[in-house]
Structures are given as C-alpha cells and as structure tokens.
N, C-alpha and C positions, 0 to 999 in steps of 0.2 A: 536545594543546591543553591547558594550563592556565590557567585564569582566574585573574586575579589580584585582590588585596583591592581594588583601584580598580574594577574590574569589578563585583565581588560588590557594593560599598558603592553604587556608582553605580545600580545595579538596586535596592537598598533605600532608597535616598534617591527615586527615582521611585516606588516602591510606597508609602511612606510618605506623599507628597504626595498620591497618588490616595486613599489612604485616608482623608486629611483631607477631600477633596471639599467645601470651602465655598466656593472661589472667591477665599479671603483670602490674602494672602501669609503664609506659614508662616515663623516667625525659623529661622535655621539652628542657633541653639543648642537650640531645641525639638526639631528632627529629630536631632541630634546625642544630646540626652540619651535621647531615644525608643529610637534605634537602638544607643545605648552605643557610638558612634564617635566619636573626636577630632575637635573642631569644626575645627581647624588643618587636618587632613586632608580633611575635608569641604569647604572652601573651595576647595581645589584642584578636587575632583570637580565641584561645583556650577558653577564657573566653566567647565569644560569643557563642560557640559551646557548652560548658559546660551547660550555662543558658538555652540554648534550649534544652538540655537532649540529644544531640549526643555524647557527651563525659562525662565521670566520672572522677574528678579530685581527688587527694588525697595530702595533703601538709605533708611537714616533711620527714623525712628519710624513704627511699622506696617507696616515694611518686611520682607522675607524673600524667599521663592521660592514659586513656583506652576507648574503644568503649564500648557503653551501649547495643550494639547489634550487631548481626552477619553482615559481610561485605556486605551480599546479600540484607539487609534491607534498606542499604541506597542509595538512588538515586543521580546522579549529580545535579539534578534538586532541590532535597531537601537541599543541600548544598549551591549551588549558590543562591537559593531564600533567605537563611537566610543572606548571605554575601553582597549580592549587594542590591542597592536601587531599582532596578526593573530589570526584565529580557525582559520586553516588547521591540518590536523594535521603538515603538513610544509612547510618553507621554500620548496620550490620552486612551491609553490601560492599563495604570498604574492602581492599584487598590486605587487610592487617594479619590476615592468616588465623584470626580469632573467629571461630563458628559460634553463632548464636545459640545459645542452649534452649531457645523456645522455638527454633526454626522449625522443627518437625510438627509443630501445633499452631504455628502462627496463621491466622486466617488473612493478615494482610502482606504476606511475604510475597506471593504472586504480583500483589499490586505493585509493590516498590520494584520489585523484579523488572515487571513490564515497563515502569518508567524509565528505570535504569538502562534497559535496553534501547527505548525509544531515543532518550537523551544521547547516548552513544552513537546511535546509527544516524540520527540529525547531524550531530556535530562532526562526526566522520566524513559526512557525504558533502561538506562545504569546504573549499579549498581557499587558501589566501588569494589565489586566482579568480575565484567567483567573487570574492567581496571587492577586488580591485576592479573588475569590469562592470558590474553594477551597482555595487555599495550595499547590495541586500542579499547576498547569498542566502541559498537554502529557500526562499519563497516559494519554489516549486513542491515543496514536500507535502505530502498528503498523509493523513492518519486515518 
C-alpha cells in the first residue's frame, strides 16, 4: 500500500480546517498557502471531500470550506479510503467484486488478509483530533 499525494494532501486539508476550528468558511487559497500545496490541485481534492460530505463549501465572498462534523468524527481511514484507489496490500483483497481464482489454495491469503485487517484497524483508530492534539496519532497502538 502506497498512499498517494492526493491522500496525504486530503488528510492535510482536513487537519488544517480542524485546526482553524472557527466554524467559518476558510478560503482554499489560505489552506493552499499554509500547506504549501497548489491551489489548483487542492480544488480537485476538496471537490471529492465535499461530494462525500466531509466538507461543506460556499462560493463567493466570504466563501471557502469547513468541516461538516467535529474532528473526533473523522478517521484517517475514512479520508484515505475516499482518496485512494484502494488500501489493501494486494489486489485480490480489493472490493472490486472479482474473486481470485487461486484463493482456495493460496498459502499467503491469510497473511495479506491479516495485514489488511491491521491497516484498517490502525487507521480507523486514529482521528483527525488525535493528529491535532499530539501530531503523532496512533503511537499507542500495539501489535
């Protein structure tokens, strides 16, 4: 699993908006400047986040973006799941609906399934609020 810039930047946008915590709409230009990310690239990311209901957007003067719920309700997994083509470590575990013809005899399937479960559990247990408070959410996780 390799998280793309789109996934990393989406997470940074949500953290940035949570950090503002004013309830006001924040202009995309301000977010882009603070995060040192191209405003043009961020437009495609916030469009995806808005369509999924994670952000609310307002056009025009005084417009921008804000979170639709408290930072504690956003998990890292929910954000990355939206932005990445998949988070599974191998393609046969993706939710594409195609069953692997070798699944019944695959000696490594349980290994990949266990890794997938661990990734999902780890990222689901880290919220944006965790990242805001200590900047290192998830450091308490033990395998």
